[in-house]
N, C-alpha and C positions, 0 to 999 in steps of 0.2 A: 422386521417390524412393519406391521401394516401401517400405511399412511405416511411413511417416510421414504425419502429418496436420497441418494448420495451424489456427491460431485467430486470428481477427481481432477485436480489442476495439473495438466501435463505441459502446458505452454511455459516457456522460459525466456528470460532476458539475462543480461549480464549482471554482475554484482552491483550492489548499492554504491553510488559514487558520492561520498561525503564531501568531496571538494566542491561540489556544486550547491551544497546546502549553505544557508546562512546561519551563523551561530548567534543566538540571542540569549539573554538572561531571563529567567522566569522565577517569580517568587513562589516559594513553597513554605509550609509551616516550619520547616527546618532551616530556612534561609534561601538565598538566591543561588540558582544553579544554571549552568549553561545547557542549552538544548540545540539540536540541529533542527532548523526549520526547512522543510522541503525534503522530499524523498525522490531521488533521481537515479537513473541508470543510463548506460550507454545505449542509445536507440539502435545503433548498428548491430548490437548483439541480441536484439529482440527478435524472436522467431515470427512475429506478426500475428500471433493468435489473439483472440479477444479476451481470454482469461489466462493469466500467466503469473509466475512468481520469479523472484530474483534468484540468481545462482547463490549457492551457499545455504546456510540454515537460518535465514532471516525471518521466515514466517509471514512475510508481506505478500499479499495477493493483489495483483493489479487487474483492472478491467478497463476496457475501452468505453468511450462515451456511449456507444451503441448498447453495450451491456447495461450500463447505468440506466439508460432510458427504458430498456426492456424490463429490468427488475422493478423500477418505479411504476411503470405502467401495469405490471402484474401485481402490484401491491404486496411484494414479498416482505415478510416481517423478520424480526430478529437479525437485522443486518445494519451495519454502519458503513456508509460510503462517504469518503472525503477526497477532495482533489489532492493529488500527491504533493502539490506545492504548499498545502496547508498542514501537512503532517508534521508533528513535533516529536522528537525522540531524544532521549538522554544522550549526552556526550559522555562516553565512558573512557 
């Protein structure tokens, strides 16, 4: 398709470490439910790339602060960036 480009994320880190997250309660229309606050991985298992994802089928893509700055400077749209310590996910 003309006007589009792709991005393949080949960088990797270890799996998500839920033991480093804080569990907090959040109110939803169906009641209060626990969530993990913070998204952490073992830094020793990270390959050092600027764009990478966690081992397993998590779907999370991490970027370094340098990439965040470059994306913001380029005014890239349709993108949501959050510090990993602010990410909240369901406790399943």
